[in-house]
C-alpha positions as CSV (number, residue, x, y, z in Angstrom):
1,X,-16.9,-13.5,-14.7
2,X,-15.4,-10.4,-12.6
3,X,-15.7,-10.0,-9.1
4,X,-14.6,-7.2,-6.8
5,X,-13.7,-8.6,-3.2
6,X,-13.7,-6.7,0.0
7,X,-10.3,-8.2,1.0
8,X,-7.9,-10.9,0.2
9,X,-10.0,-13.8,1.6
10,X,-8.7,-17.3,2.4
11,X,-9.5,-18.6,-1.3
12,X,-7.8,-15.9,-2.9
13,X,-4.7,-15.8,-0.4
14,X,-4.5,-19.6,-1.3
15,X,-4.5,-18.8,-5.1
16,X,-2.1,-15.9,-4.8
17,X,0.4,-18.1,-2.8
18,X,0.2,-21.0,-5.1
19,X,1.2,-19.0,-8.3
20,X,4.7,-19.0,-9.6
21,X,4.7,-15.9,-11.6
22,X,3.2,-12.6,-11.0
23,X,3.3,-9.3,-12.7
24,X,3.9,-5.7,-11.0
25,X,2.6,-2.6,-12.7
26,X,3.4,0.8,-12.0
27,X,3.6,4.2,-13.7
28,X,5.0,7.8,-13.1
29,X,2.4,10.6,-12.2
30,X,1.0,12.6,-14.7
31,X,0.8,12.0,-18.7
32,X,4.4,11.6,-19.3
33,X,6.9,8.6,-18.7
34,X,6.4,5.1,-19.3
35,X,4.4,2.4,-17.7
36,X,6.2,-0.6,-16.3
37,X,5.2,-4.1,-16.0
38,X,7.7,-6.4,-14.3
39,X,7.5,-10.1,-13.8
40,X,8.3,-11.8,-10.5
41,X,8.5,-15.4,-9.7
42,X,11.6,-16.3,-7.7
43,X,10.4,-18.8,-5.1
44,X,10.1,-17.6,-1.6
45,X,10.0,-13.9,-2.4
46,X,6.4,-13.2,-2.0
47,X,4.0,-13.1,1.2
48,X,0.4,-12.4,1.9
49,X,0.9,-10.6,5.4
50,X,-3.0,-10.3,5.9
51,X,-6.2,-9.5,4.1
52,X,-5.3,-6.0,3.0
53,X,-1.3,-6.4,2.9
54,X,1.2,-8.3,0.7
55,X,4.8,-7.9,0.3
56,X,7.7,-9.2,-2.1
57,X,11.1,-9.1,-1.8
58,X,12.9,-6.8,-4.6
59,X,16.2,-8.3,-5.6
60,X,19.0,-6.2,-7.2
61,X,18.4,-6.3,-10.8
62,X,19.1,-4.4,-14.0
63,X,16.1,-1.7,-13.6
64,X,14.7,0.1,-10.5
65,X,11.3,1.5,-12.3
66,X,9.1,0.0,-9.7
67,X,11.0,1.8,-7.0
68,X,11.0,5.1,-8.9
69,X,7.2,5.0,-9.4
70,X,6.5,4.1,-5.8
71,X,8.8,7.1,-4.6
72,X,6.8,9.2,-7.2
73,X,3.2,8.6,-6.5
74,X,3.0,5.0,-4.7
75,X,0.6,3.3,-7.2
76,X,0.9,-0.3,-7.8
77,X,-1.1,-3.3,-9.2
78,X,0.0,-6.9,-8.8
79,X,-1.5,-9.5,-11.1
80,X,-1.6,-13.2,-10.6
81,X,-2.8,-15.7,-13.5
82,X,-3.6,-19.3,-13.4
83,X,-1.6,-20.9,-16.0
84,X,-2.6,-24.4,-14.7
85,X,-5.9,-25.6,-13.4
86,X,-9.1,-23.7,-13.6
87,X,-8.8,-20.0,-15.2
88,X,-8.5,-17.2,-12.9
89,X,-6.9,-13.9,-12.7
90,X,-6.6,-11.8,-9.5
91,X,-5.5,-8.2,-9.3
92,X,-4.5,-6.3,-6.2
93,X,-4.5,-2.5,-6.4
94,X,-3.1,-0.4,-3.9
95,X,-0.3,2.0,-2.6
96,X,3.2,0.5,-2.1
97,X,6.2,1.6,-0.4
98,X,9.9,0.8,-0.4
99,X,11.8,-0.6,2.6
100,X,15.3,-0.6,1.6
101,X,18.0,-2.6,3.4
102,X,19.0,0.5,4.9
103,X,15.7,1.3,6.7
104,X,15.2,0.5,10.2
105,X,12.2,-1.7,9.7
106,X,13.9,-3.9,7.0
107,X,14.9,-6.5,9.4
108,X,11.2,-7.0,10.4
109,X,10.1,-7.5,6.9
110,X,13.1,-9.5,5.3
111,X,12.9,-12.5,7.8
112,X,9.1,-13.2,6.1
113,X,11.1,-14.5,2.9
114,X,12.8,-17.6,2.2
115,X,15.1,-16.3,-0.5
116,X,17.3,-13.2,0.4
117,X,20.3,-13.3,-1.7
118,X,20.8,-9.9,-3.6
119,X,17.9,-8.3,-1.7
120,X,17.9,-4.6,-2.0
121,X,14.6,-3.6,-0.7
122,X,11.1,-5.2,0.2
123,X,7.9,-3.5,-1.5
124,X,5.1,-3.4,0.9
125,X,1.5,-3.1,-0.7
126,X,-1.3,-1.7,1.1
127,X,-4.1,-3.4,-0.9
128,X,-7.2,-1.1,-1.6
129,X,-9.0,-3.1,-4.1
130,X,-9.0,-6.8,-5.0
131,X,-10.7,-8.0,-8.3
132,X,-10.9,-11.4,-10.0
133,X,-11.7,-11.9,-13.8
134,X,-12.2,-15.2,-15.7
135,X,-8.8,-15.8,-17.0
136,X,-10.2,-17.5,-20.0
137,X,-7.7,-16.0,-22.3
138,X,-4.6,-17.2,-20.4
139,X,-2.9,-20.0,-21.6
140,X,-2.5,-23.2,-20.0
141,X,1.5,-23.9,-19.3
142,X,3.5,-26.2,-17.4
143,X,5.9,-25.2,-14.8
144,X,9.2,-26.8,-15.4
145,X,11.5,-25.4,-12.6
146,X,13.1,-22.3,-11.1
147,X,16.0,-20.3,-12.8
148,X,18.4,-20.0,-9.8
149,X,20.3,-17.4,-11.8
150,X,19.5,-13.8,-10.3
151,X,19.8,-14.3,-6.8
152,X,23.0,-16.5,-7.4
153,X,24.5,-13.8,-9.7
154,X,24.0,-11.2,-7.0
155,X,25.3,-13.3,-4.3
156,X,28.4,-13.9,-6.3
157,X,28.9,-10.0,-6.5
158,X,28.8,-9.8,-2.7
159,X,27.7,-6.7,-0.8
160,X,30.3,-4.2,-2.2
161,X,29.6,-5.5,-5.9
162,X,25.9,-5.1,-5.5
163,X,26.4,-1.5,-4.3
164,X,28.6,-0.7,-7.1
165,X,26.0,-2.5,-9.6
166,X,23.0,-0.5,-8.1
167,X,25.0,2.7,-8.6
168,X,25.7,2.0,-12.2
169,X,22.2,0.7,-13.0
170,X,19.6,1.6,-10.4
171,X,20.0,5.2,-9.3
172,X,17.6,6.5,-11.9
173,X,14.5,5.4,-13.8
174,X,14.4,5.4,-17.6
175,X,12.5,8.4,-17.3
176,X,15.2,10.1,-14.9
177,X,13.3,9.6,-12.0
178,X,15.1,9.0,-8.7
179,X,15.1,5.2,-8.0
180,X,17.5,3.3,-6.0
181,X,19.9,6.0,-5.0
182,X,20.0,4.8,-1.2
183,X,23.4,3.1,-1.3
184,X,26.3,5.0,0.2
185,X,28.1,4.8,-2.8
186,X,25.3,6.6,-4.8
187,X,25.6,9.5,-2.3
188,X,29.0,10.4,-3.5
């Protein structure tokens, strides 16, 4: 059934990298605020860096809860489920940080991803705990294909349109925490 691993071993890495969908969970500090769970699944936006580090490309979208929560306390969990093949669930618990497209280290991170359209940041997770569970309750599902909607939508907006969008939609979380307020337009 469930196992705690010392690190992301080669078998776990292979499992993680073969999943088409994963979930990101974060929450603000304290007893208030909302827990956030976000699905991620755009091909070419996740990388296992090493046995203690994973990173994913954060694309401009309608919310910025993960960014707000990571700025607040850094806590993050990523969950990968086998929807085909043998049942399995892998959870990566750790501390995350946001490397925005305005940060000096961004160029060193973004090159790891095949898909980069609409990127606003890279979320880097320092993994503190790796656990597996049976996945017996996860349904079998068939993968049909990618939805090339979000990256293409953001690409059509262009750099200035993405800044304006983030200014309108991403400056604060639904709980009022600072989120993506890095853009020049958001500073005025």
